[in-house]
N, C-alpha and C positions, 0 to 999 in steps of 0.2 A: 642159316640157309634162307629163311624168309626175308631177312634184311637184304641180302645180296640179290635175291630174286626180284624183289619189289623195286630196289633202287635201279637195278639194271633195266627193268621194264620201262620205268619213267624216263631214264636217260635215252634209251633207244627211241621211245615215242617222240621226244622233243627233237632229237637229232634227225630223225626221219622226216618230221614236219618241216624242219628247216631246209632240208635238201629238196623238198617237193615244191617250193614256191619261189617265184622270181619277182614278185611285186614288192611295193613298199611294205615293210614288216617290222615287227619287234619281237624280241626274245627275252622273256623274264625268268629269273631264278629267285625263288622265295622259300622262306621258312619261318617257323613260329610254333605257336602252341594250339591245341585243339580243346574244344568243349563239346562233348558228345552227349546226347540225351541217353537216359537209361533205357533198357529194353524190357518191356513187360513180358513176363513169362507165366504161363498157366500150367500147373502140374496136374496130371491126371493118370489114372491107371490105364494102360493100353486097352483099347476096346476094338474088337474085330467083328462086331455086329453093326447093323445099320445105325447111324448117328443118333436117331431118335431113341434107340434103345440103350444108349450108353449112359452110364451114371454121370452125374454132374462132376465138373472139375473139383479136385480135392482142395486146392488152395492156389492163390496167385502170389507172385513174387516179381522181382525185377533184377536184371543184371546191371550192376554199376560199371561204368567206364571211367577208368583213370585218365586224367589228362596226360597228353603225351605230345612230344614234338612231332612236327610234320615237315616234309620236304616236298617241293614241287616247283611248278613253273608253268609257263604258257608260251605258245607260239601264236601270233596274231598277224593277219594280212589286212591291210586297209582296203576297203571296198568303196569308200566314199570320203571325200575330203571337202567340206563346205566352209572351211576357214574357222568359223565359229564353233564347229564340232566335226567330229570324224567317226565314221562307222567302221568297225573291224570285225572280221570273222576270226574268232580266236579258238584255240584248242588248250584248255587248261587241264593239267594232270597234277594229281597230288597223292601222297601216300603217308600213311601212319603205319610205321614199320614193326612195332612191337608193343601193342597196347594191352595192359593188364586188365583182366575181368575178374569181378568178384561179386558174390551175393551179400546183401546187407546182414551184418552181424557175424560174418565169417571173418576169421583173423588172417586168413591166407587167400591169395589169389587162386582162382579155380582153373585159369588158363590164360593164354596170350593170343592176340589176334592181330593180323596185318590187314591193311585196307589199301585199296588203290581206287582212285576215281579219274575217269576220263570223260569230259562233258563238253563236246563242241558247243559253241556259244556265240551270241552277238554281243558286242561291246560298244557302247557309245561313250565317247570321250569329249568333254567340253574343253574349249581353248587349248587344243593340242600343242600349240607352240608357245604357251605361256609358261611362266615360272612354276605354277602349280596347275596341274590338269586333273580335275576330277573325272571319274568315269564309273560306269555301271555296266553290269554284265548279267546275262541270263541265258540259260540253255539247258540241254539234257543230254544224257549219254548213258554211261555204264559204271557200275561199282562192282568190285570183287572183294569179298571178305574170305580170309583164310584163318581158321582157327587151328591151332596145333593139334595133332600133327598134320592132318591132311583133310580137314573138313572145309570144303569150299562152297561159297554161295555167291551166285551172280545175280545182281539186281539192276533194274533200271534206276537212273539217277537223274534228278533235277538239280540245277545249280543256279543260285542267285548271289550276286556279290557287288562289291564296289570298292573304290579306293582312290588314292591320289598318286600321280607321277610327278616328281619334283626334279627340276634342273639343278645340276651341281657344277656347271661351268665347263664341262666337256661335251663336245659336239654330239656324240652318239650315246652317251651315258645318262641315265636317269636313276633316281632312287624311287622305289615303289613301297607304299603301304597299302595293305589290302585286307579285306575280310570277305570270306565266301562261305556259304551255307550249302552243303551237299545233302539233299533230301532223298532218302531211300526207304525201302522196306527193311525189316529186321533180318539180320543173318541167322543162320542155324547155329546153335551153340552145342547141341547134343548133351543136355543136362539130365542127369539121373539122380533122384532123391529116394532111396529105398525102392519100393515098387513103382514110384511115380516118374513119369517121363515129362520133361518140360518142353513146351512148344511156344514159340514166339508169335505174335500177332501179325497179320498181313497189312497191306496198305502202306502209303508213303507217311510213316509216323516216326522215322528216325532222323534226327538232325545232327549233322557233323559240321560244327562251325570252326573254321580255321582262320585264326588271326595272326598276321605275320607281316613280313616285309622282306625286301631284297634289292636286287638291281634290275635295271631294264636296259637292253641294248637296242638301239633303233638302226634300221638298215634302209 
């Protein structure tokens, strides 16, 4: 269910974006592997009195993220063409559809999580009509984490990335290699260890680095 829901959302987002623009644009479909930072977790006994009166945390640990394949893409509209470089407004979206979670020393996975990123961005591409066109992208938007069965966390997300578009001899087709880092706060895992409840830290301290490639269609 999580896989179908996440994949359907990404496809609907890309198709809706294509239909809403009529300028020079490109459409990319990419996939690859992920490298996600571990999530620090502090375990403590629930406390219902003012924080200053609560006992100190019992212990700290971290949730490990297994590497997993991602699927995604982007829609980009060109807003400036200066021959030597071009500026695009792009709408990247990516999803990790079933990522295993575990605690260090545990032989089994504790749960599974799906992730969706949508981050409107600006992209600058050098030598856009050359054989190889390097580009860089940065922006911000939204991340949605869903831990089985139905624990959902919405977070703000920053995106930085870059890559290369390579001509392959067909007028509208390019091959793309890219790397993007989606930076967010930690999701909610709802961890319980005996009487202790696990809580994740706040702030933009979670990195989801997605390395992959695919195809690019120019219109």
